[in-house]
N, C-alpha and C positions, 0 to 999 in steps of 0.2 A: 501492500502500500504507500503511496505520496505519500508525505504532509507538505500540505501547499499552507504557507504563507504568504496573508495578503489581509484586503481589508474592502468592503462590500463601497468605499468612498474611491474607488482608483479602477478606471474604465477598464487599464490592461490587467485588471485581478479577475472582474465581473466578464472579462470576456474569454481569459482562458478559464476559468474555474463553469464559464459554459463547452467551449468545446472540452475540458473532462467530462463533464455531466452526458454531451451528445455521444463522445465514444465509449459509454460505459467505465472508464479507469478506476478502479479503486482510487481511490482518497479521503486524504484526512485534513477539514479547511480551518482552517490557522485564523480566524479573527483577530487582526492584532491590536485594532481599535476598539477592542469589544473588553478590554479588562487589562490591566496593569503587571498580571501572570502574564498574559500574550501574548506582551510589546515586549517584557523581558526576556522569555525565549528567545524571539527572534532576534533581540539586541547582541542575545550571545548569541547566534547562528552568526550573525549575519560580520562579529567582531572575529571570530575563531577563523570563520572559512575564508580562504581567497575568492571563491569565487565572485564577491565580492569588493575587493581591490578596486575597479576601472568604474563601479557606481560609487561610491565613495568616494572615488578622488574627482568623479565630474559633480559633486553634491548629490545625489539621488537617494533616495530609498535606498530601492533594489524589492520589490516588490515587483512583481511577484514573485513568488520565489517558493524552488521546488527542492525537496529534501527524498531520495530516492531510498528504497529499500535496500540498500548495499550502502546509505551511509555520504553514498553523493551528491552533491551540492548543486545546481542548477537553474539561470534565471533564464533562460530560455523554455516555452511552452510548449514549443515545435517540438525539441526534444526528446517527450515525452511518449 
């Protein structure tokens, strides 16, 4: 199962969620704006994963973000 960090406030996240649901891809959506616990989990991932370096350097948030079952992180929904 894919863990998907995002926010319903983000149009890219809504599109990615629709894509995953349309494909029937098993996923757990973590709404980072729903609670501090969810936000902290995302920030911990973002701070520890090299996948976010480019987006952080550009001043971006880094959502949508996906953690595959093997623990690899991608920011590209097309790669799922």
